[in-house]
MIGUKE-976393 format. One line per field, with one value per residue (C-alpha): residue in three letters; x, y, z. Coordinates in pm, whole numbers, plus 32768, in hexadecimal, padded with zeros to 4 digits. Each point is the difference from the previous one (the first is absolute). Layout:
N
type (ALA | ...) .
east (X | ...) .
north (Y | ...) .
up (Z | ...) .
***
This chain:
279
type (MET | ARG | PRO | LEU | PHE | THR | GLY | PRO | LEU | THR | VAL | ASN | ARG | VAL | THR | VAL | PRO | ILE | PHE | ASP | LEU | PRO | GLN | ARG | LEU | GLU | GLY | CYS | ARG | ILE | VAL | GLN | LEU | SER | ASP | PHE | HIS | TYR | ASP | GLY | LEU | ARG | LEU | SER | THR | GLU | LEU | LEU | ARG | GLN | VAL | VAL | ASP | ARG | VAL | ASN | GLY | LEU | ARG | PRO | ASP | LEU | ILE | ALA | LEU | THR | GLY | ASP | TYR | VAL | THR | LYS | ASP | PRO | THR | PRO | ILE | TRP | GLU | LEU | THR | SER | TYR | LEU | SER | GLN | MET | GLN | SER | ARG | TYR | GLY | THR | VAL | ALA | ILE | LEU | GLY | ASN | HIS | ASP | ASN | ILE | THR | LEU | ASP | GLY | ARG | GLU | MET | ILE | LEU | ARG | SER | LEU | ARG | GLN | ALA | GLY | ILE | THR | ALA | LEU | TRP | ASN | ASP | ILE | ALA | TYR | PRO | LEU | GLY | ASP | ASP | MET | ALA | VAL | VAL | GLY | LEU | ALA | ASP | LEU | TRP | SER | ARG | ASP | PHE | ASP | PRO | ALA | ARG | LEU | PHE | ALA | SER | LEU | PRO | PRO | ALA | GLN | PRO | ARG | LEU | VAL | LEU | SER | HIS | ASN | PRO | ASP | THR | ALA | GLU | PHE | LEU | MET | PRO | TRP | ARG | VAL | ASP | LEU | GLN | LEU | SER | GLY | HIS | THR | HIS | GLY | GLY | GLN | ILE | VAL | LEU | PRO | GLY | LEU | GLY | PRO | LEU | PRO | ALA | LEU | THR | GLN | GLU | LEU | ARG | GLN | VAL | THR | ALA | LYS | TRP | LEU | PRO | LEU | GLY | PHE | PRO | TYR | LEU | GLY | ARG | LYS | CYS | LEU | LYS | VAL | VAL | ARG | HIS | TRP | GLU | TRP | VAL | SER | GLY | LEU | HIS | GLY | VAL | GLY | GLN | ASN | GLN | LEU | TYR | VAL | ASN | ARG | GLY | LEU | GLY | THR | TYR | ALA | PRO | GLY | ARG | TRP | ARG | CYS | PRO | PRO | GLU | VAL | THR | VAL | LEU | GLU | LEU | VAL | LYS | GLY | ALA | GLY) .
east (6C99 | 8037 | 8157 | 8085 | 8010 | 8074 | 8113 | 804B | 8020 | 8162 | 80B9 | 812B | 80EC | 80E0 | 80EF | 8006 | 80FD | 7F70 | 80F5 | 7FCC | 7F0F | 7F96 | 80C3 | 7EB0 | 7F8F | 8140 | 7F55 | 7E8A | 7F57 | 7EF1 | 7F0C | 7F86 | 7EE2 | 7F6E | 7F03 | 7F03 | 7EEB | 7F04 | 7EE2 | 7F8C | 80D4 | 815F | 805E | 7F65 | 7F89 | 80BE | 8152 | 7F96 | 7FE4 | 8142 | 808A | 7F80 | 8071 | 815F | 8009 | 7FB7 | 8112 | 80FC | 7FB1 | 8063 | 802D | 7F43 | 7F0F | 8019 | 7EDB | 8050 | 7EA9 | 7F28 | 7F0C | 7EE8 | 7FE9 | 7ECF | 7EDB | 8079 | 7EFF | 80F1 | 80CE | 7F10 | 803E | 8170 | 8047 | 7F41 | 8142 | 8106 | 7F72 | 8074 | 817D | 80C2 | 8142 | 80C2 | 7FBA | 7ED7 | 7F9A | 8033 | 7F7C | 7FF7 | 7F12 | 802F | 7F65 | 7EFA | 7F94 | 7FCE | 7F10 | 7F16 | 8003 | 7ED2 | 80CA | 812B | 7F5C | 7F64 | 8146 | 80AD | 7EEA | 7FF9 | 8179 | 7FEF | 7ED0 | 80C6 | 8115 | 80DB | 80CF | 7F76 | 80DA | 7FB6 | 810C | 8052 | 8108 | 7FE4 | 80F5 | 7F9A | 816A | 8060 | 8020 | 8159 | 7F98 | 7F09 | 7EEE | 7FA4 | 7ECE | 7FCC | 7EDD | 8007 | 80CC | 7F01 | 7F1D | 7FEE | 804F | 816B | 80CD | 813C | 80B7 | 7F08 | 8044 | 8172 | 801A | 7F84 | 80F9 | 8148 | 810C | 80A5 | 7ED5 | 7FE7 | 7EAF | 7F5D | 7F3A | 7EC0 | 7FA8 | 7F31 | 80A9 | 816A | 801E | 7FF2 | 815F | 8084 | 7F33 | 8075 | 816D | 801F | 7FBD | 8085 | 7F33 | 80B4 | 7F0E | 7EE8 | 7EEB | 7F4A | 7F3F | 7F00 | 80E1 | 7F9E | 816E | 7F9F | 7F2D | 80C9 | 817B | 80C7 | 8124 | 8133 | 7F6A | 7F29 | 7E83 | 7F5B | 7F75 | 814F | 8081 | 7F00 | 7FF6 | 817D | 7F9E | 7EFF | 8106 | 80E7 | 7EF3 | 7F04 | 7ED8 | 7F1A | 7FE4 | 7E8F | 7F6D | 7F4D | 8140 | 804F | 80E4 | 806E | 7EF0 | 803E | 7F1A | 810A | 80E6 | 7F00 | 7FCE | 8177 | 8104 | 8135 | 7FEF | 814E | 7F5C | 7F0E | 8055 | 8102 | 80F7 | 808C | 80D9 | 7F7F | 80EE | 8056 | 7EA0 | 7FA3 | 7EBA | 7F53 | 7EFC | 7F16 | 7F76 | 7EAC | 7EEF | 7EEC | 8015 | 7F95 | 7FB6 | 80D8 | 8085 | 814F | 811D | 8149 | 7F89 | 7F30 | 7F3F | 80E0 | 8012 | 8139 | 80C8 | 80ED | 80E7 | 8099 | 8174 | 80D4 | 80AD | 8148 | 8005) .
north (2144 | 7EDB | 7F53 | 8076 | 815E | 7FA8 | 7F00 | 7EBE | 802A | 802C | 7FD0 | 80EA | 7FAC | 8112 | 7FF6 | 8137 | 803C | 80AD | 8092 | 7F9A | 7EEF | 7F1A | 7E9C | 7F52 | 80B1 | 7F93 | 7F8C | 8086 | 7FFD | 8105 | 7FD5 | 814D | 8029 | 813E | 80B1 | 7F07 | 80EA | 7ED5 | 8095 | 7EEF | 808C | 8047 | 7ED1 | 7EB0 | 7F05 | 7EF6 | 80CA | 8050 | 7E87 | 7FBF | 811D | 7F63 | 7EAD | 8085 | 80CD | 7ECA | 7F28 | 80FC | 7FE0 | 815F | 808A | 813E | 8066 | 8174 | 80A7 | 816A | 8078 | 8045 | 7EDC | 809C | 810C | 80D7 | 7F47 | 7F77 | 7ECA | 7EFC | 800C | 7F07 | 7F03 | 8046 | 7FD4 | 7EAF | 7F9E | 80B9 | 7F4D | 7EAF | 8076 | 7F65 | 8082 | 7FCA | 8168 | 8060 | 8116 | 8184 | 80EE | 8172 | 80D1 | 8097 | 811B | 7F44 | 7F87 | 8157 | 80A6 | 8025 | 7FFB | 7EFC | 7F29 | 8013 | 7F91 | 7EED | 7F77 | 8015 | 7F61 | 7EE6 | 7FB3 | 8011 | 7EFE | 7F05 | 8005 | 80EA | 8114 | 8130 | 8149 | 8173 | 80D5 | 7EEA | 7F13 | 7E86 | 7EEE | 7EB8 | 7FA1 | 8046 | 8145 | 802D | 802D | 80F7 | 8015 | 8163 | 8021 | 8176 | 8091 | 8038 | 812A | 80B3 | 7FFF | 811C | 7EF3 | 7FCB | 8038 | 7F3C | 80FC | 7F85 | 7E83 | 8014 | 80CD | 7F06 | 7EF6 | 7FB7 | 8079 | 7EA5 | 7F46 | 7F58 | 8043 | 7F8B | 8124 | 7FC6 | 8131 | 7FD5 | 811A | 7FE6 | 8173 | 8008 | 7F74 | 8163 | 8085 | 7EEC | 803B | 80AF | 7EE9 | 7E7F | 7F34 | 7EAB | 7F78 | 80A1 | 7F57 | 80AD | 7FB1 | 810E | 8002 | 7EA7 | 8003 | 80D9 | 7EED | 800E | 7FBC | 804E | 7F04 | 80D2 | 8122 | 7FC6 | 8069 | 80BE | 8111 | 8056 | 802A | 80D6 | 80E4 | 8032 | 805D | 80E8 | 80C8 | 8025 | 8071 | 811F | 8003 | 7FFD | 7E7F | 7FB8 | 7F83 | 7EE2 | 7F65 | 7EAC | 8021 | 816E | 80AD | 80AF | 7EF7 | 7F08 | 80D5 | 8039 | 7E7D | 7FF2 | 80F6 | 7F07 | 7F1C | 7FA4 | 7F27 | 7F7B | 7E8C | 7F37 | 8039 | 815A | 80C2 | 815C | 80AA | 7F24 | 7F49 | 7EE5 | 7FE7 | 7EE7 | 804F | 7ED4 | 8003 | 7FA0 | 7EFE | 80CB | 80A0 | 8138 | 8038 | 7FD7 | 7EDB | 7F7C | 7FAF | 7F56 | 807F | 7EE2 | 7FEE | 7FC4 | 7F5C | 8062 | 7F36 | 80DE | 7F4D | 80C0 | 7FC2 | 80AF | 8126 | 80A7 | 8152) .
up (3C42 | 7F07 | 8063 | 7EC6 | 8083 | 8159 | 7FE9 | 80E3 | 8197 | 8046 | 8162 | 804D | 8103 | 80A9 | 8110 | 80E3 | 810A | 8138 | 80FF | 815C | 7F81 | 8131 | 7FD2 | 8029 | 7EBF | 7F37 | 7EAC | 8053 | 7EC7 | 7FB7 | 7ED8 | 7F76 | 7F30 | 7F58 | 7F32 | 7FD8 | 7F68 | 802E | 7F42 | 7F19 | 7ED3 | 8069 | 80CF | 7F99 | 8106 | 7F7F | 8021 | 8159 | 804D | 7F77 | 80D9 | 812A | 7FAC | 7FA8 | 8154 | 80DA | 7F40 | 8054 | 8184 | 806A | 813F | 7FC4 | 7ED7 | 7FBC | 7F36 | 7F7C | 7F8F | 7EE3 | 803C | 7F33 | 7EFD | 8033 | 8094 | 815C | 8014 | 7F4F | 8131 | 80AC | 7EFC | 7FCB | 8175 | 7FFB | 7F33 | 80BD | 813E | 7F63 | 7FF6 | 8118 | 80AC | 8143 | 8091 | 7F37 | 7F09 | 8021 | 7F09 | 7F9E | 7F21 | 7EB6 | 7F5F | 7F48 | 8157 | 8083 | 7F0A | 8109 | 8179 | 8009 | 7F0B | 80BF | 8133 | 7F44 | 7F8C | 8140 | 80A0 | 7EFE | 8028 | 8172 | 8013 | 7F14 | 80F9 | 7F66 | 80C4 | 7F30 | 805F | 7FAF | 80B2 | 80F1 | 8070 | 8058 | 8074 | 7F4E | 8000 | 8174 | 80D4 | 7F66 | 7E93 | 7FBC | 7EC7 | 7FCD | 7F1E | 7F64 | 7F79 | 7E9B | 7F86 | 7F43 | 8145 | 80F5 | 811E | 7F7C | 8139 | 8012 | 8103 | 8119 | 7FD6 | 7FBA | 8136 | 80CF | 7FA5 | 8097 | 7F0F | 8028 | 7FA8 | 7E95 | 7F4C | 7EDD | 7F55 | 7F30 | 7F1F | 7EDD | 7F0E | 7FE2 | 7FE4 | 8176 | 8012 | 7FC9 | 8129 | 80DF | 7FC1 | 8151 | 80AA | 8033 | 7F0E | 7FDC | 7EFC | 7F77 | 7F22 | 7EEF | 7EDA | 7F38 | 7EC3 | 7F63 | 7F9D | 7EE5 | 7F42 | 7EC4 | 8013 | 7EB7 | 7FCD | 8047 | 8066 | 8118 | 8079 | 7EFC | 80F9 | 808B | 7E8F | 7F94 | 8138 | 7FBA | 7E81 | 8090 | 80CE | 7ECA | 7F32 | 7FF3 | 80E7 | 7ECB | 7FFC | 8003 | 814D | 7F40 | 7F7D | 80A9 | 8135 | 7F8A | 80D2 | 8143 | 809F | 7FC1 | 80C9 | 8111 | 8038 | 8077 | 7FED | 802C | 7EDD | 8049 | 8118 | 7F29 | 8079 | 80AE | 8110 | 8036 | 80F5 | 8069 | 80BE | 8127 | 7FC3 | 7F38 | 7F3B | 7F27 | 7F00 | 7FAE | 7E93 | 807F | 7F9E | 7F45 | 7EA3 | 7F5F | 7E89 | 7F29 | 80C5 | 806F | 7F12 | 80AA | 8140 | 809A | 8136 | 813B | 8140 | 80C6 | 80E0 | 80E7 | 80DF | 811C | 805B | 80F7 | 7F56 | 806D | 80A1) .
***
């Protein structure tokens, strides 16, 4: 994508209260990156280098990657991980996969293998403890996969233990409401890519329009087809921090760009600072 259609890289800083946060993790900074779509078209190498430099300058405690490293062909993952391995943090990097990383079983295995060979803790329905035994990081399989199975993972965690949950698709927040989720990190939406001043993300607005108009709207009409609703149902969670029941969800706008491009919705690096919250 040309820079004109992408926008400058931005850093969003968010403070997130966590109940029962271990004292030693007060002020812990997690940097989130999402939706690279590194395929030679949707994310420039120049922007990727900027991301690596910016992340290292932030000196994070933990880096969290929330999926969609490629678009269709999985082989660009090898070049992408050569850049991701240059990012430095106190407790390392954790990662999950997105729907584009799970198009084929062979492709999924290639992406997991490449991430792990780069020193990244890649999770697919698994739990890791990079921040210590008293703070779990739950990495879910993609919502659209047959492997999505949160019940098994959450059943294995002590109820009083705080946990960070990585799940590519923010729609999973609805499914996770029965369990404790101190902070869910997601991507997938690209922030809607086009944000209208005073009105919000264009896909959210057009889906609302579709619901109040007849179903005769042509499927090929931009953002009005059923495909847009299939991408994500909860467009109200398109980006930023949200409360979902008792849980918290942050949705990153991503780095890669699809046509027609981004407008008032630039690619995002997120810095989430954890602080102790009241019960």
